[in-house]
C-alpha positions in Angstrom: -113.2 -63.9 -137.3 -111.9 -66.5 -139.8 -113.2 -69.3 -137.5 -116.6 -67.6 -137.1 -117.0 -67.4 -140.9 -115.8 -70.9 -141.4 -118.5 -72.1 -139.0 -121.1 -70.1 -140.9 -120.0 -71.8 -144.1 -120.3 -75.1 -142.4 -123.9 -74.6 -141.2 -125.0 -73.4 -144.7 -123.8 -76.7 -146.3 -126.7 -78.9 -147.6 -125.9 -81.8 -145.3 -125.9 -79.7 -142.2 -129.1 -77.9 -143.1 -130.9 -81.2 -143.8 -130.0 -82.5 -140.3 -130.7 -79.2 -138.7 -134.1 -79.0 -140.3 -134.8 -82.6 -139.3 -133.9 -81.8 -135.6 -136.2 -78.7 -135.8 -139.1 -80.7 -137.1 -138.7 -83.5 -134.5 -138.3 -80.8 -131.8 -141.6 -79.2 -132.8 -143.5 -82.5 -132.7 -141.9 -83.5 -129.4 -142.8 -80.1 -128.0 -146.5 -80.6 -128.8 -146.8 -83.7 -126.7 -147.3 -82.5 -123.1 -145.0 -84.3 -120.6 -142.7 -85.8 -123.2 -140.4 -82.9 -123.2 -137.0 -82.2 -124.7 -135.1 -84.6 -122.6 -137.0 -87.7 -123.8 -137.0 -86.4 -127.4 -133.2 -85.8 -127.4 -132.6 -89.2 -125.8 -134.3 -90.8 -128.8 -131.8 -89.1 -131.1 -128.7 -90.1 -129.3 -128.2 -93.5 -130.9 -128.3 -92.0 -134.4 -125.2 -90.0 -133.6 -122.9 -93.0 -133.7 -120.4 -92.6 -136.6 -121.8 -89.2 -137.5 -119.7 -86.2 -138.4 -119.5 -84.0 -135.3 -120.6 -80.8 -137.0 -123.6 -82.5 -138.6 -124.6 -84.3 -135.4 -124.4 -81.1 -133.4 -126.6 -79.4 -136.0 -129.3 -82.0 -135.5 -129.0 -81.8 -131.7 -129.1 -78.0 -131.7 -132.2 -78.0 -133.9 -133.9 -80.1 -131.3 -132.7 -78.1 -128.3 -133.6 -74.8 -129.8 -137.3 -75.3 -130.8 -138.8 -77.6 -128.2 -139.7 -74.5 -126.1 -141.3 -73.2 -129.3 -143.4 -76.3 -130.0 -144.8 -76.6 -126.5 -146.5 -73.2 -127.0 -149.3 -74.9 -129.0 -150.8 -76.9 -126.1 -150.1 -74.0 -123.6 -152.2 -71.6 -125.7 -154.8 -73.9 -127.4 -155.5 -76.3 -124.5 -154.2 -74.6 -121.3 -151.8 -77.6 -120.8 -148.1 -76.7 -120.3 -146.1 -78.6 -122.9 -143.2 -78.5 -120.5 -142.1 -76.9 -117.2 -140.8 -73.8 -119.1 -144.2 -73.0 -120.6 -146.3 -72.9 -117.5 -146.6 -69.2 -117.2 -147.6 -68.9 -120.9 -150.9 -70.7 -120.0 -151.8 -67.8 -117.7 -152.7 -65.4 -120.5 -152.3 -67.5 -123.6 -155.2 -69.8 -122.9 -157.6 -66.9 -121.9 -156.7 -65.2 -125.2 -157.5 -68.5 -127.0 -160.9 -68.6 -125.3 -161.5 -65.0 -126.5 -160.9 -66.2 -130.1 -157.4 -64.7 -130.2 -155.3 -67.9 -130.2 -153.7 -66.9 -133.5 -152.6 -63.6 -132.0 -151.1 -65.3 -128.9 -149.3 -68.0 -131.0 -147.8 -65.5 -133.6 -146.6 -63.3 -130.8 -145.1 -66.3 -128.9 -143.3 -67.7 -132.0 -141.8 -64.3 -132.9 -140.7 -63.8 -129.3 -139.2 -67.3 -129.2 -137.2 -66.6 -132.3 -135.9 -63.3 -131.0 -135.1 -64.9 -127.6 -133.3 -67.7 -129.2 -131.1 -65.4 -131.3 -130.4 -63.2 -128.3 -129.4 -66.3 -126.3 -127.0 -67.4 -129.1 -125.4 -63.9 -129.1 -125.0 -64.0 -125.2 -123.5 -67.5 -125.6 -120.9 -66.2 -128.1 -120.0 -63.3 -125.8 -119.5 -65.6 -122.9 -117.3 -67.8 -125.0 -115.0 -64.9 -125.7 -115.0 -63.4 -122.2 -114.7 -66.7 -120.3 -111.9 -68.2 -122.5 -109.0 -66.9 -120.3 -110.7 -68.2 -117.2 -111.3 -71.7 -118.6 -107.7 -71.9 -119.8 -106.5 -71.0 -116.3 -108.4 -73.9 -114.6 -106.5 -77.0 -113.7 -108.0 -80.5 -113.1 -108.5 -79.7 -109.4 -110.6 -76.6 -110.1 -112.5 -78.5 -112.8 -113.3 -81.3 -110.4 -114.6 -78.8 -107.8 -116.5 -77.0 -110.5 -118.2 -80.3 -111.4 -119.2 -80.7 -107.7 -120.4 -77.2 -107.7 -122.7 -77.9 -110.7 -124.0 -81.0 -109.0 -124.6 -79.2 -105.7 -126.6 -76.5 -107.5 -128.6 -79.1 -109.4 -129.3 -81.0 -106.2 -130.2 -77.9 -104.2 -132.6 -76.6 -106.8 -134.3 -80.0 -107.7 -137.9 -80.2 -106.8 -137.7 -78.2 -103.6 -136.3 -81.2 -101.6 -132.5 -80.9 -101.1 -131.9 -84.4 -100.0 -133.9 -86.0 -102.8 -131.9 -84.0 -105.3 -128.6 -84.9 -103.5 -129.6 -88.6 -103.4 -130.5 -88.6 -107.1 -127.2 -86.9 -108.0 -125.2 -89.3 -105.9 -127.0 -92.3 -107.3 -126.3 -91.1 -110.8 -122.6 -90.7 -110.0 -122.6 -94.3 -108.6 -124.3 -95.8 -111.6 -121.8 -93.9 -113.8 -119.0 -95.7 -111.9 -120.1 -99.2 -113.0 -117.4 -100.9 -115.0 -113.6 -100.4 -115.1 -111.9 -97.6 -113.0 -110.2 -95.2 -115.4 -107.1 -94.9 -113.1 -106.5 -98.7 -112.5 -108.7 -100.7 -114.8 -110.2 -102.7 -111.9 -113.9 -103.6 -112.4 -116.5 -102.3 -110.0 -120.2 -103.1 -109.3 -120.5 -105.6 -112.2 -122.4 -108.3 -110.2 -120.6 -110.8 -112.3 -122.6 -109.8 -115.4 -120.6 -109.5 -118.6 -122.7 -106.7 -119.9 -121.8 -104.4 -117.0 -118.0 -104.7 -117.5 -118.0 -101.9 -120.0 -120.3 -99.7 -117.9 -123.9 -98.8 -118.6 -124.4 -97.0 -122.0 -125.5 -93.4 -121.8 -128.2 -94.0 -124.4 -129.8 -96.7 -122.3 -129.8 -94.5 -119.2 -131.2 -91.5 -121.0 -134.1 -93.6 -122.6 -134.8 -95.5 -119.4 -134.9 -92.6 -117.0 -136.8 -90.1 -119.2 -138.3 -91.5 -122.4 -139.9 -94.7 -121.3 -141.5 -93.4 -118.1 -143.0 -90.5 -120.0 -144.5 -92.9 -122.6 -145.9 -95.1 -119.9 -147.4 -92.0 -118.1 -149.1 -90.8 -121.3 -150.4 -94.3 -122.0 -151.9 -94.5 -118.5 -153.8 -91.3 -119.2 -154.8 -92.8 -122.6 -156.3 -89.7 -124.1 -155.8 -87.2 -126.8 -153.7 -84.1 -126.1 -156.8 -82.0 -126.8 -160.3 -83.3 -125.8 -162.3 -80.3 -127.3 -161.4 -78.1 -130.2 -160.2 -74.5 -129.7 -160.3 -72.5 -132.8 -157.3 -70.4 -133.8 -159.4 -67.3 -134.4 -157.9 -64.1 -135.7 -155.1 -61.7 -134.9 -152.0 -63.3 -136.6 -150.7 -59.9 -137.7 -151.7 -58.3 -134.5 -149.4 -60.7 -132.6 -146.5 -59.4 -134.6 -147.5 -55.8 -133.9 -147.7 -56.6 -130.2 -144.1 -57.9 -130.2 -142.7 -54.8 -131.9 -144.7 -52.6 -129.5 -143.1 -54.4 -126.5 -139.5 -54.8 -127.8 -137.9 -53.5 -124.6 -139.8 -56.3 -122.7 -138.7 -58.9 -125.3 -135.0 -57.8 -125.0 -134.9 -57.7 -121.2 -136.7 -61.1 -120.9 -134.3 -62.6 -123.5 -131.2 -61.4 -121.8 -132.5 -62.4 -118.4 -133.5 -65.9 -119.6 -130.0 -66.4 -121.1 -128.4 -65.5 -117.7 -130.8 -67.7 -115.7 -130.2 -70.6 -118.1 -126.5 -70.4 -117.4 -127.1 -71.4 -113.8 -127.1 -75.2 -113.6 -130.3 -76.7 -112.2 -132.3 -73.5 -112.3 -133.3 -72.9 -115.9 -136.7 -73.5 -117.5 -138.5 -74.5 -114.3 -138.5 -71.0 -112.9 -137.5 -68.6 -115.7 -140.9 -68.3 -117.2 -142.5 -67.3 -113.8 -139.6 -64.9 -113.1 -140.1 -63.1 -116.4 -143.9 -63.2 -116.0 -143.5 -61.5 -112.7 -141.0 -59.1 -114.2 -143.6 -58.1 -116.9 -146.3 -57.5 -114.3 -144.1 -55.4 -112.0 -143.0 -53.3 -115.0 -146.6 -52.6 -116.1 -148.7 -49.7 -115.0 -152.0 -51.6 -115.6 -152.0 -55.2 -114.4 -155.7 -55.7 -114.4 -155.7 -58.0 -117.5 -152.8 -60.3 -116.4 -154.3 -63.7 -116.0 -157.3 -62.7 -118.2 -155.6 -62.4 -121.6 -152.8 -59.8 -121.5 -150.4 -60.4 -124.5 -147.5 -59.2 -122.3 -148.1 -62.4 -120.2 -147.3 -64.4 -123.3 -144.4 -62.3 -124.7 -142.3 -62.2 -121.5 -142.1 -66.0 -120.8 -141.8 -67.0 -124.4 -138.9 -64.6 -125.0 -137.2 -66.1 -122.0 -137.6 -69.8 -122.4 -135.8 -70.1 -125.8 -133.1 -67.8 -124.6 -132.8 -70.0 -121.5 -132.1 -73.1 -123.7 -129.2 -71.2 -125.3 -128.0 -70.0 -121.9 -127.8 -73.5 -120.6 -125.1 -74.2 -123.2 -122.7 -71.8 -121.5 -121.7 -74.1 -118.5 -122.2 -77.1 -120.7 -119.7 -76.1 -123.4 -117.2 -74.2 -121.2 -117.0 -76.5 -118.1 -118.9 -79.7 -119.0 -121.5 -78.9 -116.4 -125.1 -79.3 -117.9 -127.2 -76.3 -117.2 -130.4 -78.4 -117.5 -131.6 -81.9 -118.2 -131.7 -81.2 -121.9 -128.2 -79.8 -121.8 -127.2 -83.1 -120.0 -128.5 -85.1 -122.9 -126.7 -82.7 -125.3 -123.5 -83.3 -123.3 -124.0 -87.0 -123.7 -124.4 -86.4 -127.5 -121.1 -84.5 -127.5 -119.4 -87.4 -125.8 -120.9 -89.9 -128.4 -119.5 -87.6 -131.1 -116.0 -87.8 -129.5 -116.1 -84.2 -128.2 -115.0 -83.3 -124.7 -116.4 -80.0 -123.4 -114.1 -77.5 -121.7 -110.8 -76.3 -122.8 -110.9 -78.2 -126.2 -114.1 -76.4 -127.1 -112.4 -73.0 -127.1 -109.1 -74.1 -128.5 -108.9 -77.0 -130.9 -112.6 -77.3 -131.5 -113.5 -73.5 -131.5 -114.9 -73.9 -135.0 -117.4 -76.5 -133.7 -118.3 -74.1 -130.8 -119.2 -71.4 -133.3 -121.1 -74.1 -135.4 -123.2 -74.7 -132.3 -123.9 -71.0 -131.9 -124.8 -70.4 -135.5 -127.0 -73.6 -135.4 -128.8 -72.2 -132.3 -129.6 -69.0 -134.0 -130.7 -70.6 -137.3 -132.8 -73.3 -135.6 -134.7 -70.7 -133.7 -135.4 -68.7 -136.9 -136.5 -71.9 -138.8 -138.6 -73.1 -135.9 -140.5 -69.8 -135.7 -141.0 -69.7 -139.5 -142.3 -73.3 -139.6 -144.7 -72.7 -136.7 -146.1 -69.5 -138.2 -146.4 -71.0 -141.7 -148.0 -74.3 -140.5 -149.8 -73.2 -137.4 -153.1 -74.8 -138.5 -151.9 -78.2 -139.6 -149.5 -78.5 -136.7 -152.3 -77.7 -134.2 -154.2 -80.7 -135.6 -151.5 -83.0 -134.0 -152.9 -82.1 -130.6 -156.1 -84.1 -131.5 -154.3 -87.4 -132.1 -154.9 -89.9 -129.4 -151.6 -90.8 -127.8 -152.2 -94.5 -127.8 -152.0 -94.3 -131.6 -148.5 -92.8 -131.4 -147.3 -95.1 -128.6 -146.2 -98.1 -130.6 -144.4 -95.8 -133.0 -142.5 -94.1 -130.2 -141.9 -97.3 -128.3 -140.4 -98.9 -131.4 -138.1 -95.9 -131.8 -137.1 -96.3 -128.1 -136.3 -100.0 -128.4 -134.5 -99.5 -131.7 -132.5 -96.7 -130.1 -131.6 -98.7 -127.0 -130.5 -101.7 -129.2 -127.9 -99.5 -130.8 -125.9 -99.2 -127.5 -124.3 -102.7 -127.5 -126.8 -104.6 -129.7 -127.4 -107.2 -127.0 -130.3 -108.4 -124.8 -128.6 -106.6 -121.9 -129.6 -103.3 -123.5 -133.3 -104.1 -123.1 -132.9 -105.6 -119.7 -131.0 -102.6 -118.2 -133.4 -100.3 -120.0 -136.3 -101.9 -118.3 -134.6 -101.8 -114.9 -133.7 -98.1 -115.2 -137.2 -97.3 -116.6 -138.6 -99.0 -113.4 -136.5 -96.6 -111.3 -137.5 -93.7 -113.6 -141.2 -94.5 -113.2 -140.9 -94.6 -109.4 -138.9 -91.4 -109.3 -141.5 -89.7 -111.5 -144.3 -91.0 -109.3 -142.7 -89.9 -106.1 -141.5 -86.6 -107.4 -137.8 -87.3 -107.3 -135.7 -85.2 -109.7 -134.7 -87.4 -112.6 -132.6 -84.7 -114.3 -130.4 -84.7 -111.2 -129.8 -88.4 -111.5 -129.0 -88.1 -115.2 -126.7 -85.2 -114.8 -124.9 -87.1 -112.1 -124.5 -90.1 -114.4 -123.2 -88.0 -117.3 -120.7 -86.1 -115.2 -119.5 -89.2 -113.3 -116.8 -90.2 -115.8 -115.4 -86.7 -116.2 -115.5 -86.0 -112.5 -113.5 -89.1 -111.7 -110.9 -88.3 -114.3 -110.5 -84.8 -112.9 -110.3 -86.3 -109.4 -107.6 -88.8 -110.4 -105.6 -86.2 -112.2 -105.8 -83.8 -109.2 -104.3 -86.5 -107.0 -101.7 -87.4 -109.6 -100.5 -83.8 -110.2 -100.8 -82.2 -106.8 -101.0 -85.1 -104.3 -103.0 -84.6 -101.2 -102.5 -80.8 -101.3 -104.8 -80.3 -104.3 -107.6 -79.2 -102.0 -105.5 -76.4 -100.6 -105.3 -74.5 -103.9 -107.0 -71.1 -103.7 -109.4 -71.8 -106.6 -110.5 -75.1 -105.0 -111.1 -73.4 -101.6 -113.2 -70.6 -103.3 -115.3 -73.2 -105.2 -115.7 -75.3 -102.0 -117.1 -72.1 -100.3 -119.6 -71.7 -103.2 -120.7 -75.3 -102.8 -121.4 -74.7 -99.1 -123.2 -71.5 -100.0 -125.2 -73.4 -102.7 -126.6 -75.7 -100.0 -127.2 -73.0 -97.3 -128.6 -70.2 -99.4 -131.6 -71.8 -101.2 -133.3 -72.9 -97.9 -132.7 -69.5 -96.4 -134.2 -67.7 -99.4 -137.1 -70.1 -99.4 -137.9 -69.4 -95.7 -137.5 -65.7 -96.5 -139.9 -65.9 -99.4 -142.4 -67.9 -97.4 -142.3 -65.3 -94.6 -142.8 -62.5 -97.0 -145.6 -64.3 -98.8 -147.5 -64.9 -95.6 -147.7 -61.1 -95.0 -148.9 -60.3 -98.6 -152.3 -61.0 -100.2 -152.3 -63.6 -102.9 -152.8 -62.5 -106.5 -153.8 -65.9 -107.8 -151.0 -65.7 -110.5 -148.2 -67.4 -108.5 -147.3 -71.0 -109.3 -148.8 -73.2 -106.7 -146.6 -75.1 -104.3 -147.8 -78.0 -102.2 -148.6 -76.8 -98.7 -148.6 -80.3 -97.3 -145.6 -82.6 -97.2 -146.3 -86.0 -98.5 -144.7 -89.4 -98.4 -145.7 -92.6 -100.2 -144.7 -96.2 -100.3 -142.7 -95.4 -103.5 -140.5 -93.1 -101.5 -139.7 -95.8 -99.1 -139.0 -98.3 -101.9 -136.6 -95.8 -103.5 -134.9 -95.2 -100.2 -134.5 -99.0 -99.8 -133.1 -99.3 -103.4 -130.6 -96.4 -102.9 -129.6 -97.6 -99.4 -129.0 -101.2 -100.5 -127.1 -100.0 -103.6 -124.9 -97.8 -101.5 -124.1 -100.5 -99.0 -123.5 -103.1 -101.8 -121.1 -100.7 -103.5 -119.3 -99.9 -100.3 -118.7 -103.7 -99.7 -117.7 -104.2 -103.3 -114.9 -101.6 -103.4 -113.7 -101.8 -99.8 -110.7 -104.0 -100.5 -109.8 -102.4 -103.8 -106.9 -100.0 -104.4 -107.2 -96.5 -103.2 -107.4 -95.0 -106.7 -110.2 -97.5 -107.6 -112.4 -96.8 -104.6 -111.7 -93.1 -103.9 -114.3 -91.6 -106.2 -117.0 -94.2 -105.7 -116.7 -93.8 -101.9 -117.5 -90.1 -102.4 -120.6 -91.1 -104.4 -121.6 -93.7 -101.8 -121.2 -91.2 -99.0 -123.5 -88.8 -100.8 -126.1 -91.5 -101.3 -126.1 -93.0 -97.8 -126.0 -89.6 -96.1 -129.0 -88.4 -98.2 -130.9 -91.6 -97.6 -130.3 -91.3 -93.8 -131.4 -87.6 -93.8 -134.6 -88.4 -95.8 -135.5 -91.3 -93.4 -135.0 -88.9 -90.4 -137.0 -86.2 -92.2 -139.9 -88.6 -93.0 -140.0 -89.9 -89.4 -139.5 -86.7 -87.5 -141.6 -84.3 -89.6 -145.3 -84.6 -90.2 -145.9 -86.0 -93.7 -149.3 -87.0 -95.2 -149.3 -90.5 -96.5 -150.5 -90.7 -100.1 -151.1 -93.6 -102.5 -148.5 -94.4 -105.0 -150.9 -95.0 -107.9 -148.2 -96.8 -109.9 -149.8 -100.2 -110.3 -150.8 -99.5 -114.0 -147.3 -98.1 -114.7 -145.6 -101.1 -113.4 -147.9 -103.4 -115.4 -146.6 -101.6 -118.5 -143.1 -102.2 -117.3 -143.8 -105.9 -117.0 -145.3 -105.7 -120.5 -142.1 -104.0 -121.7 -139.9 -106.9 -120.4 -142.2 -109.4 -122.2 -141.8 -107.5 -125.4 -138.1 -107.3 -125.0 -138.0 -111.1 -124.4 -140.1 -111.5 -127.5 -137.5 -109.7 -129.6 -135.0 -112.5 -128.9 -137.3 -115.4 -129.1 -139.7 -114.5 -131.9 -137.5 -111.9 -133.6 -137.2 -108.2 -133.6 -139.2 -107.4 -136.7 -141.8 -110.1 -136.0 -142.4 -108.9 -132.5 -142.6 -105.3 -133.6 -145.4 -106.2 -136.1 -147.4 -108.4 -133.7 -147.1 -106.0 -130.8 -147.9 -102.9 -132.8 -151.0 -104.5 -134.5 -152.4 -106.0 -131.2 -151.8 -102.8 -129.3 -153.4 -100.5 -131.8 -156.3 -102.8 -132.5 -157.3 -103.8 -128.9 -155.9 -101.1 -126.7 -156.0 -98.0 -128.9 -159.3 -99.3 -130.5 -158.0 -98.5 -134.0 -159.6 -100.1 -137.1 -158.0 -103.2 -138.6 -156.9 -101.2 -141.6 -155.2 -98.5 -139.5 -153.6 -101.0 -137.1 -152.2 -103.2 -139.9 -151.0 -100.1 -141.9 -149.0 -98.6 -139.0 -147.6 -102.1 -138.1 -146.4 -102.6 -141.7 -144.9 -99.1 -141.9 -142.9 -99.8 -138.7 -141.6 -103.1 -140.2 -140.6 -101.2 -143.4 -138.9 -98.5 -141.3 -136.9 -101.2 -139.4 -135.9 -103.0 -142.6 -134.8 -99.9 -144.4 -133.0 -98.4 -141.4 -131.3 -101.8 -140.8 -130.0 -101.8 -144.4 -128.8 -98.2 -144.2 -127.1 -98.6 -140.8 -125.9 -102.2 -141.4 -127.8 -103.5 -138.4 -128.5 -107.2 -137.8 -131.5 -107.5 -135.6 -132.1 -110.4 -133.2 -133.7 -113.0 -135.5 -135.4 -115.4 -133.1 -137.6 -118.1 -134.6 -139.5 -116.2 -137.3 -137.4 -113.3 -138.6 -135.1 -115.6 -140.7 -138.1 -116.6 -142.8 -139.2 -113.0 -143.2 -135.8 -111.8 -144.3 -135.5 -114.7 -146.8 -138.6 -113.3 -148.5 -137.3 -109.8 -148.3 -133.9 -110.7 -149.7 -135.5 -112.5 -152.7 -137.2 -109.3 -153.8 -134.9 -106.6 -152.6 
């Protein structure tokens, strides 16, 4: 109890509250931009965690994690565009309510449900911490290694409906995470003779490259405002509150259910909204209005998705296995703050664990209050053309990437990973599976090394290891069986029109084949590179290589033997933007970081976004001021190039 109260005192401190509120506000804005999502938004915050007090940094991260499912409600209700995968079901009844002039009713009900769901999720998380503590303390390194593999297998099996794509992405993430020195021996692997790679690839660069930059490029290709036509909020703000209290049992059940589903790695937000939506329908006597504007169709998924975000923290904190892509970025943030999930989070760092729980609850409350109080001005953000925001967000991405090692290599590797991210997004490969594999790579190898060191070759005969291995096999076998069973059942039942659509035709594109070539070549190069190294150096990478090559082989067989419809890649414009990114990155080191930012922002806004000269120059100047001020605060020396020295000479004379 003393630790719990101490954590409460910590989150009520001014510094913690300021960072928590900052995370909440950023999360709301990120949630409003469809497709950007929490993973990309959290990736942007990672570099700011360097040198930050752990409790304060965790507050900012939790503020972001908690409210992104709240912010994406705006576009789901007002525009009929899901802000993220966890808000798809909200569109079914939220948008019809908005067309009836009851958007305010749907939004207020959604925000209050999100708050309740988030608080319930925090309570469920605290209960799990108490109940699971003896289990976690009983685990050895061997069980923890198998538990990591179990998490990866579940993520792979539930990623995008294609087991081998998910498995290949996980294995490739593990392999990329092995770049650099081996923790057991110190030997260097997969460096290609490049100095930058000797210390491994920074987590910040991978997060920004695989998520943030591809999403920015995708939104730039669309080049439109979030909302094309206005949709008035209408009336019913108070009625939405009444609806929630009239359906409290549904809110409670959906919240608890969302928390439990969120605790399953890889499942989470992509299905929980549809599961609770179906739950609300099946529990209702009158289902005639579902899909036409039934408030219960908003209440159920919105109660669940915030609770799901809290639930995903359960495996993340207790076992170091991210329950979702956002949780993987959060895990990366913990590592940057010097925190190791697992036993330490329920022993020496128990106060920080309770700080996370309190922050989750408070962030959900603050997020709901902000959304309710500022519904009208926040909704106006949906009318901003994304090309106006792009230079601002891109500057933040490049600034964030530069904090990794502050070298040109950060930008180059960011561009390479972003290229892979763009292709994975275009070919519908699971990027969260790749990132989770990367984040877990270091910890998994350490557990593997410790298992061999402590137990020798008999570590895999331990009862706990055998039980977890059986669960891994079950994780691969069960989902396809359940999918076939659902398909057979669905074929005998009439369609209601409310189910999430699944592609009936299997497709393959040139991008799929390029990705298979990249992964296959990477696996073969890695195998040759480590073949003559010591056993402890190559043992774990060979596991990753085997996963990659096996998955690639199975995908090739699948594409050849099964009938797949060939589709166009449509990535030409995306790759043009990637080339443009490399040119900008090169400009940072030849012209100067600040100079290039000003020139790029002005030209982009004026000629691509078609902004006025005044707006273009104002935003470009503001970005320069932002970089200069932040550079002074964080003591950062930007690449100066040819022109920045002259600029800073002028700045230093006056400031």
